[in-house]
N, C-alpha and C positions, 0 to 999 in steps of 0.2 A: 143422742139424740134420740126426742118420744115418740116411736112408731105411730104410739093415737095419737098425734098430731095431725098424722097423716093423713090420719087412715076419721077421719073425724072433718066431715064437709069437703074431703076430695071431688080430686071432678073428674068423669071418664067419659069417652063417646066412647061409641061403637061405631063401626066403620058402616055405610048403606051395602059397600059392596060385597061379597063371597070371598074367601080364598081358597087356592090347596095352597099342600106345601110336601113342593116334591122331592126325591131325592132325581137331580140333573146331569146331563153326561155336559149341560156345560151353561153357563151365568146367563144373569138374560137382564139389559140394565134401566124396561122397565117394569121390577124384577118388584113390592111392595124390599122382600131386606131377601139377600144374596147371600147368605154359609158359608164361606170354604175353608175344611180344615184336615189333614194330612189326611182323611179318609174317603171324604164325598165335598159335593156342593148344592147341599140344599139352600133351595126357593123355595120364598111364601109368594104368591104369586096369584091375580087376578085369574078368578077360572077360566078357564076358554082362548090365555092370554101367551100359551106355550104350546107349543109343537112333543104332538103329542111321540114323537119318539125321541125324543132328549130325553123321559124319562121315564127313568129305573123304578122309581118308583114314588104313587104318588095316593093323596091325603087330603080328599076332598073337605067341602060343603064347616072351611072355617072362618068363624066370622072375627077379625078386630080389635081388642079392646083397647081404647088408647089411655092413660093417667098423665091426664094433661096438670101433669104438675113436672118441677122439676124434681128430683128424689137428691139429695147427700150419697157424695161415695162410700161416706163415712155411719151411715142410716145401717142400719142391723136391729132386721126381721121384718123388714117391710114385707118380703115375695113371702117368707114363709107365713106370718100370719094368713095370706089369702093364700097358698096356693092348703093352706092345713084346712083350712077354711072349707075349696072346691072337691078335695078330697072328701072329705067328711056328706057330701054333697055326693059325690061316683061323679065328680064329672071332671071331666081331659084340660090340662093348660099344659101350653109349648106354651114358650116365655120369650119376648127376643127386645135386647136392650140398643139401647143408642147412650150416647154424652153423655146427653141429656133428659132424653122422653123414655120411659117406658110401653113396649105393651105386654100384653095375654090375650093368645085364641081360644076361644072355646069355638069348638063343635059346634054348630046351629040349631040340631034340635035342640044343645044343654044352653041355649040360648038365654028365653026367659030365665029357671032357675037360674042361671048367673043372674042377670041385676036386678033378681031381687034378694040373690043374697050376697052382697058389693052396697047395696043403699042401706041390707042390715047394718052391716059393716058401717054409716055409716056416708060409704063415697052415693057421690048425687051422678049419675046416669042417667047420660042422652047421645039416640042416636043423630047421627047429624050424617 
């Protein structure tokens, strides 16, 4: 499957809200994402929508960019292209994937540059 097909004319939308990524003592049902692994619970949640006593570590001021397309499971190199492109620009990303939708989180301060770079790759990027 050709990655270029998904880069050209792909759609991305930027969430209005700003999020924090926390290492938490508990999961939150109202969070964007709760990720449990053998080491900890990571919660991606709107700023201010969690109890600070539950937070072990906090990474603040992230924006979610959602790829508004279904990426096939056998697609190879899609996120490699995006992460390499962002790395060249010194933009850190945090990736969250669901069954049929993928997302990256970008620091709010890096959003204007990231948006321009994604548009340069061929994406239509809009805020919702």
